[in-house]
N, C-alpha and C positions, 0 to 999 in steps of 0.2 A: 504494500500500500504506500509506503514512503518513497519507493523508487520513482513513480511517475511525478511526484511532487518535486523530488530532487532534480529530475530531468528538466521540468518546466522552469524551476528556479535557476538552474545553470544556464539554460537558453536565454532567459530574461537578463541575467547578469552579463552574458556575452554580448547581447544586443545593446545593452546600456553602455558597455565599454566601447563598442564600435561607434555608436552614435555620439557619445560624448568626447570622442577623440578630437583634438584640436586641428590636426592635419586633414586637409581635403585630398581629393584624388590627384590633384596636380601639384602637390607639395607646398601649397600656400596655406597659411593660417586663415582664420576667419576674416580678418580685416587687412589682409595683404593683397596687393595687386601688382601686376607687371605693367610698368609705364615706359613709354618710349622717351629716352633722354637725349638721343642724338639721331638726327634724320638728315636726309639729303634729297634734293630735287631729282625726280626721275624724268621730268619734262621741263618745259619752260615755266618760270614762276607765274606767268599769266594763266596757264592751264591749271596750276595748283596741285599737281600730283606729286606726292612725296613717298619715300621709302624709309622705314625705320632701320637705322644702322646699329643702334645699341639699346638694349632693354635693361631696366633695373627694377629690382623688387622694392616696393615702397610699403611701409607699415603705417596704416591709417588708424590704428587702434586707439591712440590717445588724442584724437582730433575731436573737436566739438561736433562737426558734421562729417562722419566718415564717408557718406555717400558722395559728397563733393570731392573729397580727397581721392576716392576711387576713380572718379571720372577724369582726374588729372588737374583739377583746379586748385 
């Protein structure tokens, strides 16, 4: 009788550990984003097409508005 209860409890514990993990599938924490820090023109500046040359990880966890930080503002 105690065996199914232990099984259910262990499954719930495992799910809790997976969900509460701080790392996401792409290796970033909850409030981290990849932002382009260096770019170059791919066409003329009049056409306005650019290509990102260098990406950097930015931590937005201690910002007042993390949504704005994540958009690059």
